[in-house]
N, C-alpha and C positions, 0 to 999 in steps of 0.2 A: 393696643400699642405693642405688646410683646410679639404678636404674630407678624407685624410688619418688619421687625428687625431680623427675624430668622432668615428670610430669603437673602437679605443683604449680607449677613454673616457667612452664610454658606457660599455665596458668590465670591466673597473675599478669600475664603479658605481655598476654594477651588482654583481661583486665579493664582494664588500664591504657591500652590502645590506644583504648578508647572514651572516655577522659577528655580527649583532645586537643581543645582549643577553637579553632575557626577564627573569625576576625573578618570582619565586613562591611567592605569597602573602598570609600570614596567619594573621588573626586578631581575637582578642577576647580570650576567655578562651578555652583551649583545653579540650574537653569532651570525655572521653574514655568509652567504654562499662563497664569496671570495676567500674568506678565511678558511672555510672547509676545503676548498679546492687547493689551497696552498699547503695543507697538511699532508705529510707523507711519512712512512715508516723510516726510521733511521735518524730522524731529527733529535737533537738534544732537548732536554727539558727547558733550557734557556731559550733556544730557538722557538719552541712552542709558546712559551710565555711572552716572548717578544711579538709573536704573531697574534695570539689569542687574548693576551692580557693576563693579569693575575686572577686566578679563579676565585669566585665569591665563596665557594665551598671548599674546605680542605678535609680530606679523608684521614682521620687520626688512626685508623686501623690498618691502612695500606698505603705506604709511602710511594708505591709504584703506580698509583692510580690518580688521575686528575679528572674531575667532572666539571664541565661548564654547563650551566643551566640558565636559561632565559625564559621568563614568563611575561606575557602581555595580556592584560585584561582591559579591553576597551570599555568605556563608560556604559555603553549599551550593546553588549555582545558577549560571546563566549570567550573564555580564557584559552590562550594557546601556549604551549610549552615547547621550547626547542632545547635539545641537549646533545652534548658530545661527551663520550667517555674515552679517555686516552690511557692506555696501559703501557708502562715503561719497563724495560729490563736493562740493567746496567746503565741507567740514565739515558737510554735511547728509546724512542717511540717504537713500540712493537705492534700495537693493535689500536684501531680506531673503530668506534661504534657509536650508535645513537641515532635518533630520528633525523637529525640534520644531515648526518653522513649518508644514511640510506636514501634520503630524499634527493640529495644533490649529486651523489657519486654513483648513480645507477649506470 
């Protein structure tokens, strides 16, 4: 009697294991190519924040730097990270760097 139940139990476990749903995970600020294309040196911090949004990360050690980071992890795939680093001097944008900038502004 015990032997006849085991295949049924294993079949149920195997069938239910395929029902596990994984979710896509997005974190941070969404950074689009259009946003990156509209960034330019000389912009005020307010103009940058109106364009890019409020940054999720704030640098407590350097008030002249803003980092925008976006990560995306699909349910079944590799995580990707996009980032933009903005350096200000006298509240004006002086330098733009990051993988989104180098990717779209070549």
